[in-house]
VOMI-473115 format. One record per residue (C-alpha): x, y, z; residue in three letters. Coordinates in steps of 0.001 Angstrom, whole numbers, plus 500000, padded with zeros to 6 digits. Last residue first. Layout:
# VOMI-473115
+--------+--------+--------+-----+
:     c1 :     c2 :     c3 :   r :
+--------+--------+--------+-----+
:      X :      Y :      Z : ALA :
...
+--------+--------+--------+-----+
END
This chain:
# VOMI-473115
+--------+--------+--------+-----+
:     c1 :     c2 :     c3 :   r :
+--------+--------+--------+-----+
: 500449 : 504329 : 518930 : ARG :
: 499188 : 506215 : 515955 : TYR :
: 501029 : 506563 : 512399 : VAL :
: 499300 : 509100 : 509846 : ARG :
: 499090 : 509370 : 506051 : VAL :
: 497346 : 512551 : 504734 : TYR :
: 495252 : 513644 : 501632 : ASP :
: 496748 : 511348 : 499094 : VAL :
: 495764 : 511749 : 495618 : VAL :
: 496278 : 508824 : 493351 : PHE :
: 496180 : 509950 : 489848 : GLU :
: 496064 : 508524 : 486034 : GLN :
: 497738 : 510206 : 482918 : PRO :
: 496156 : 508777 : 481431 : PHE :
: 493049 : 507341 : 480088 : VAL :
: 492327 : 503546 : 480326 : THR :
: 489800 : 502724 : 477297 : ASP :
: 492210 : 500153 : 475792 : ALA :
: 492419 : 498493 : 479843 : GLY :
: 495666 : 497903 : 481199 : VAL :
: 496443 : 494385 : 481625 : PRO :
: 496013 : 493219 : 485356 : GLY :
: 497055 : 495135 : 488434 : GLY :
: 497721 : 491862 : 489880 : TYR :
: 500034 : 489981 : 487270 : VAL :
: 501435 : 493555 : 486521 : GLY :
: 499590 : 496206 : 484827 : GLY :
: 500600 : 499908 : 486332 : ILE :
: 501810 : 500080 : 490123 : ALA :
: 500875 : 503494 : 492076 : LEU :
: 502712 : 503648 : 495469 : ASN :
: 503456 : 504100 : 499186 : LEU :
: 505569 : 502161 : 501390 : ILE :
: 506096 : 502136 : 504941 : LEU :
: 509000 : 500687 : 507068 : TYR :
: 508656 : 497819 : 509675 : PHE :
: 510567 : 497422 : 512960 : GLU :
: 509991 : 493395 : 513941 : ASP :
: 507253 : 491809 : 516143 : ASP :
: 505397 : 490594 : 512547 : LEU :
: 507200 : 487380 : 511745 : VAL :
: 504495 : 485401 : 513139 : TRP :
: 505749 : 481940 : 511599 : ASP :
: 503586 : 479755 : 509494 : GLY :
: 500091 : 478246 : 508944 : LEU :
: 498456 : 478066 : 512402 : GLU :
: 501096 : 480743 : 513634 : GLU :
: 499159 : 483445 : 511308 : VAL :
: 495345 : 482117 : 512814 : GLU :
: 496807 : 482050 : 515932 : THR :
: 498343 : 485453 : 515664 : ARG :
: 494651 : 487031 : 514269 : THR :
: 493582 : 488202 : 511150 : VAL :
: 491077 : 490927 : 511148 : ARG :
: 488413 : 492089 : 508764 : GLY :
: 486048 : 495024 : 507826 : TYR :
: 486029 : 497454 : 510534 : GLU :
: 484352 : 500790 : 510124 : GLU :
: 486026 : 503621 : 510600 : GLY :
: 486111 : 504739 : 507220 : ASP :
: 487692 : 501562 : 505981 : LEU :
: 489268 : 499267 : 508363 : SER :
: 491550 : 497049 : 508952 : TRP :
: 492620 : 494701 : 512029 : VAL :
: 495769 : 492629 : 512388 : ILE :
: 496099 : 490868 : 515209 : ALA :
: 497971 : 489633 : 518878 : ASP :
: 501064 : 491634 : 519162 : GLU :
: 499826 : 494675 : 517508 : ASP :
: 498567 : 495876 : 514112 : TRP :
: 495756 : 498518 : 513696 : GLU :
: 495128 : 499168 : 509692 : MET :
: 493465 : 501887 : 508056 : ALA :
: 492183 : 503779 : 504950 : TYR :
: 489861 : 506357 : 505117 : VAL :
: 488272 : 507658 : 501672 : HIS :
: 488391 : 510501 : 499465 : PHE :
: 485748 : 510014 : 496580 : ASP :
: 484455 : 508540 : 493392 : GLU :
: 487632 : 506050 : 493136 : SER :
: 486303 : 503618 : 495360 : LEU :
: 483554 : 502823 : 493047 : PRO :
: 480089 : 502699 : 494507 : ALA :
: 478159 : 499759 : 496427 : PRO :
: 481368 : 498407 : 498538 : LEU :
: 483002 : 495235 : 498567 : ASP :
: 484952 : 494040 : 501502 : THR :
: 488257 : 491992 : 501470 : SER :
: 490284 : 490453 : 504056 : ALA :
: 493338 : 488273 : 503251 : GLN :
: 495790 : 485788 : 504851 : LEU :
: 499001 : 484962 : 503548 : PHE :
: 501858 : 482373 : 502952 : VAL :
: 505150 : 482790 : 501387 : ARG :
: 507274 : 479622 : 501537 : GLU :
: 510069 : 479475 : 504034 : GLY :
: 509506 : 476243 : 504422 : GLN :
: 507860 : 476416 : 508235 : GLU :
: 505503 : 478988 : 506322 : ASP :
: 506595 : 482694 : 505226 : PRO :
: 504506 : 485693 : 506266 : PHE :
: 502046 : 488207 : 504399 : HIS :
: 499438 : 489779 : 505484 : VAL :
: 496813 : 491314 : 503638 : THR :
: 493867 : 494056 : 503023 : GLY :
: 491776 : 494312 : 500023 : ILE :
: 489485 : 496959 : 499240 : LEU :
: 486716 : 496087 : 495949 : ASN :
: 484569 : 498659 : 494225 : THR :
: 487355 : 499383 : 491555 : ILE :
: 487582 : 495929 : 490442 : ASP :
: 489550 : 496568 : 487238 : ALA :
: 491405 : 499472 : 488999 : GLY :
: 492643 : 497154 : 491876 : ILE :
: 492698 : 498503 : 495123 : VAL :
: 495063 : 497878 : 497811 : GLU :
: 495083 : 498672 : 501513 : MET :
: 496918 : 498495 : 504792 : VAL :
: 499114 : 495417 : 503231 : ASP :
: 501059 : 494057 : 505918 : LEU :
: 504654 : 492386 : 504862 : GLU :
: 506870 : 489974 : 506304 : GLY :
: 510615 : 489991 : 506491 : SER :
: 510912 : 486065 : 506242 : GLU :
: 508633 : 486392 : 502961 : PRO :
: 510900 : 488244 : 501358 : TRP :
: 514721 : 488677 : 502211 : GLY :
: 516583 : 488284 : 505447 : VAL :
: 518907 : 490950 : 505488 : GLU :
: 517559 : 493397 : 502927 : PRO :
: 514174 : 492906 : 504304 : TYR :
: 515120 : 493732 : 507716 : ASP :
: 513127 : 496490 : 508326 : GLU :
: 509935 : 494673 : 507861 : GLY :
: 507633 : 495486 : 505037 : VAL :
: 504783 : 498135 : 505091 : ALA :
: 501891 : 498854 : 502772 : TRP :
: 499855 : 501772 : 500936 : PHE :
: 498596 : 500652 : 497667 : ALA :
: 497274 : 501924 : 494446 : PRO :
: 497383 : 499125 : 491231 : TRP :
: 496031 : 500678 : 487819 : THR :
: 495415 : 498260 : 485056 : GLY :
: 491683 : 499196 : 484618 : VAL :
: 491495 : 503074 : 485221 : GLY :
: 489515 : 504671 : 488377 : ASP :
: 492286 : 505916 : 490372 : PRO :
: 491871 : 506139 : 494261 : VAL :
: 491215 : 508898 : 496394 : LYS :
: 492964 : 508985 : 499884 : ALA :
: 493135 : 509192 : 503425 : ARG :
: 495622 : 506879 : 505148 : ILE :
: 496217 : 505335 : 508297 : GLU :
: 498445 : 502972 : 510238 : PHE :
: 497511 : 502115 : 513680 : GLY :
: 500708 : 500830 : 515882 : GLY :
: 503101 : 497993 : 515904 : HIS :
: 506607 : 498023 : 515941 : LYS :
: 507850 : 501255 : 513752 : TRP :
: 509936 : 502342 : 511260 : VAL :
: 510831 : 505880 : 510139 : HIS :
: 514025 : 507547 : 507937 : LYS :
: 516243 : 504458 : 506899 : ASP :
: 513672 : 503285 : 504754 : ILE :
: 510092 : 505373 : 504780 : THR :
: 508994 : 504914 : 500928 : ASN :
: 507468 : 506076 : 498363 : LEU :
: 506921 : 504690 : 494633 : ARG :
: 506327 : 507098 : 491799 : ALA :
: 504911 : 506310 : 488378 : SER :
: 506500 : 506138 : 484829 : THR :
: 504507 : 504212 : 481917 : TYR :
: 506032 : 502126 : 478618 : ASP :
: 508386 : 500121 : 480046 : ASN :
: 512331 : 499900 : 479124 : GLN :
: 515208 : 498031 : 481559 : SER :
: 518375 : 500230 : 482206 : GLY :
: 517924 : 500159 : 486066 : ASP :
: 517420 : 503904 : 485802 : THR :
: 513871 : 503024 : 483817 : CYS :
: 513871 : 503789 : 480133 : TYR :
: 510658 : 505186 : 478510 : HIS :
: 509590 : 503094 : 475793 : GLY :
: 506322 : 504453 : 475658 : PRO :
: 505468 : 507528 : 478256 : ASP :
: 501857 : 506720 : 479569 : ARG :
: 501911 : 509056 : 482955 : HIS :
: 500832 : 507567 : 485979 : ALA :
: 500624 : 510274 : 488788 : THR :
: 501137 : 509944 : 492330 : ILE :
: 499389 : 513234 : 493963 : VAL :
: 500310 : 514168 : 497495 : LEU :
: 497512 : 516455 : 498717 : HIS :
: 497238 : 519870 : 501041 : GLY :
: 495922 : 522319 : 498514 : ASN :
: 499611 : 523216 : 497149 : GLY :
: 499557 : 520153 : 494573 : ASP :
: 502262 : 518138 : 496117 : THR :
: 504517 : 516325 : 493918 : ALA :
: 504821 : 512552 : 492815 : ALA :
: 505020 : 511342 : 489151 : ASN :
: 505486 : 514772 : 487434 : ASP :
: 507831 : 515877 : 490336 : PRO :
: 510785 : 513650 : 489405 : VAL :
: 512156 : 510911 : 491272 : ASP :
: 510857 : 508014 : 489276 : THR :
: 509447 : 504396 : 489214 : TYR :
: 509287 : 502922 : 485635 : CYS :
: 505972 : 501151 : 484836 : GLN :
: 504524 : 498252 : 483445 : LEU :
: 504543 : 495702 : 486281 : GLU :
: 505549 : 492205 : 485856 : GLY :
: 505363 : 491400 : 489282 : ASN :
: 508195 : 493212 : 490692 : GLY :
: 509814 : 496572 : 491153 : SER :
: 513246 : 494889 : 489964 : THR :
: 511784 : 495633 : 486171 : GLN :
: 512406 : 499594 : 486897 : GLY :
: 513272 : 501224 : 489694 : ILE :
: 514100 : 504913 : 490949 : THR :
: 512583 : 504808 : 494563 : GLU :
: 511648 : 507965 : 496228 : LEU :
: 512629 : 508514 : 499563 : ASN :
: 510252 : 509778 : 502199 : TRP :
: 509988 : 511532 : 505406 : LYS :
: 512841 : 513869 : 505659 : ARG :
: 512770 : 514268 : 501687 : GLY :
: 509444 : 515911 : 501897 : ASP :
: 507325 : 514904 : 499032 : PRO :
: 508587 : 516892 : 495779 : LEU :
: 506995 : 520231 : 495239 : GLU :
: 504881 : 521025 : 492225 : GLY :
: 502389 : 522882 : 494102 : ALA :
: 503405 : 523887 : 497407 : ARG :
: 503762 : 521882 : 500113 : GLY :
: 501178 : 520796 : 502822 : ASP :
: 501592 : 516992 : 502497 : PHE :
: 499951 : 516200 : 505545 : GLU :
: 502847 : 513814 : 506661 : ASP :
: 502049 : 511864 : 509944 : SER :
: 503958 : 510708 : 512796 : TRP :
: 503218 : 509698 : 516709 : VAL :
: 499921 : 510826 : 516707 : LEU :
: 498223 : 508580 : 520354 : ARG :
: 495491 : 506554 : 519619 : PRO :
: 492548 : 506451 : 522469 : GLU :
: 492945 : 503313 : 524628 : ASP :
: 491214 : 500370 : 522693 : SER :
: 487936 : 499016 : 523571 : GLY :
: 486977 : 498465 : 520202 : ALA :
: 489410 : 498545 : 517562 : GLY :
: 491839 : 501217 : 516115 : PHE :
: 490177 : 502710 : 513118 : SER :
: 486941 : 503030 : 514787 : GLY :
: 484365 : 500192 : 515187 : ILE :
: 480707 : 502149 : 515384 : GLY :
: 479207 : 499897 : 512765 : ALA :
: 480670 : 496332 : 511768 : VAL :
: 481034 : 496006 : 508001 : MET :
: 481041 : 492127 : 508202 : VAL :
: 483961 : 489900 : 506664 : VAL :
: 484700 : 486067 : 506337 : GLY :
: 488336 : 485851 : 505782 : LEU :
: 489592 : 485134 : 502106 : ALA :
: 492412 : 482759 : 501500 : LEU :
: 493637 : 484370 : 498337 : ALA :
: 495221 : 483015 : 495220 : GLY :
: 498171 : 482796 : 493216 : LEU :
: 499393 : 486903 : 494073 : VAL :
: 502744 : 487587 : 492941 : VAL :
: 504549 : 489471 : 495157 : ARG :
: 508192 : 490269 : 494563 : VAL :
: 509536 : 492236 : 497503 : PRO :
: 510431 : 495758 : 496768 : ARG :
: 513513 : 497690 : 496824 : MET :
+--------+--------+--------+-----+
END
């Protein structure tokens, strides 16, 4: 159940790497861990069903993506070493559960009807794939999405990395304008080395006044309530659920590279929520 996101352009904020600022902002109270998944299952086990749902969709995943999302361990499983591995396979002509056909399989997890949060700190430690055409993401959507649709539900992207631009990290907030059309504000930062070379901690702090993004404990961008309300409606004071996925291709992921080798893996060490 993913709102279609077609990125037509970016209103990028000026970003500065600020040393010494933690994941939850300078001067804030010590955050309290309220939920986490450390992915301590045995090798080959599906993600904990008490915490996550596995979506099984094809064309309705939006954005012209090329994968079928499945609920099998080949696409999402713990590795026995404290990681969740979301794996994308090339599988030409694979039939998705909705009857459509795609040439890749992958996985998307969400916490709908299990866990939702209003404000807090959201953190993932992960190693992203490096193949051109891959699109790993950790994000959140308003719980009222089934009733109000998108972008009225709002969307907060903790992290997105595009395989064709593997040194660039993106954080985004999506919201409606007065006509109900999608507007977004985006922060990004470029790294000297590919993000796929190692694990990194991607985090977002969200409260009633601002959204702040950080990488490995250093803030790289923020969007304030004032900035959002200059363009549209701040629809970000409701409960949101989490989504974790690895997409292939599409209007944002881009064409799959001729030399992109499959399988491709998005390896997640943990997901944590703080208040």
